[in-house]
C-alpha positions in Angstrom: 8.3 50.1 7.4 9.6 52.7 9.8 7.3 53.0 12.8 6.4 56.3 14.4 6.3 56.7 18.1 2.5 56.4 18.1 2.6 53.3 15.9 5.1 51.7 18.4 2.5 52.3 21.1 -0.3 50.8 19.1 1.5 47.8 17.7 3.8 47.0 20.7 3.0 43.3 20.3 3.6 42.8 16.6 6.5 43.2 14.2 5.0 45.3 11.4 7.9 44.6 9.1 6.6 41.1 8.8 2.9 41.8 8.0 1.5 41.8 4.5 -0.8 44.9 4.1 -1.9 43.6 0.6 -3.8 40.9 2.4 -7.4 42.3 3.0 -7.8 40.6 6.4 -4.5 42.0 7.6 -5.3 45.5 6.3 -8.7 45.4 8.0 -7.0 44.5 11.3 -4.3 47.1 10.8 -6.8 49.9 10.0 -9.1 48.9 12.8 -6.4 49.0 15.4 -5.0 52.3 14.3 -8.4 53.9 14.3 -9.3 52.5 17.7 -6.2 54.2 19.0 -7.1 57.4 17.2 -4.2 57.4 14.7 -5.2 58.5 11.2 -1.6 59.0 10.0 -0.8 57.1 6.9 -4.4 56.1 6.2 -5.7 57.1 2.9 -9.3 58.0 2.2 -9.3 55.3 -0.5 -8.4 52.6 2.0 -10.9 53.9 4.5 -13.7 53.7 1.9 -12.6 50.3 0.7 -12.5 48.7 4.2 -15.0 50.8 6.1 -17.8 48.2 6.4 -15.3 45.5 7.5 -13.6 47.6 10.2 -13.8 46.5 13.8 -14.6 49.9 15.3 -17.5 51.3 17.3 -20.7 52.3 15.7 -20.1 56.0 16.5 -16.6 55.9 15.0 -18.0 54.2 11.9 -20.6 56.9 11.6 -18.0 59.6 12.0 -15.9 58.0 9.2 -18.9 57.7 6.9 -19.6 61.5 7.4 -15.9 62.3 6.8 -15.9 60.3 3.6 -19.3 61.4 2.5 -20.4 57.7 2.1 
């Protein structure tokens, strides 16, 4: 996985080449962290819908995402 400059800032403390995004817990962590830093790049609507209720994000961000996804 080639990291963008933004992703290097978000995940400075992890080696993303070693994480398994097929693991739901890891994917939830990954999405939550990207969203908390305001980075939507590379996140599909399908993944957002699938993990939305499990994401560790603020209530206002969750509401914004619900509106964006029409959930």
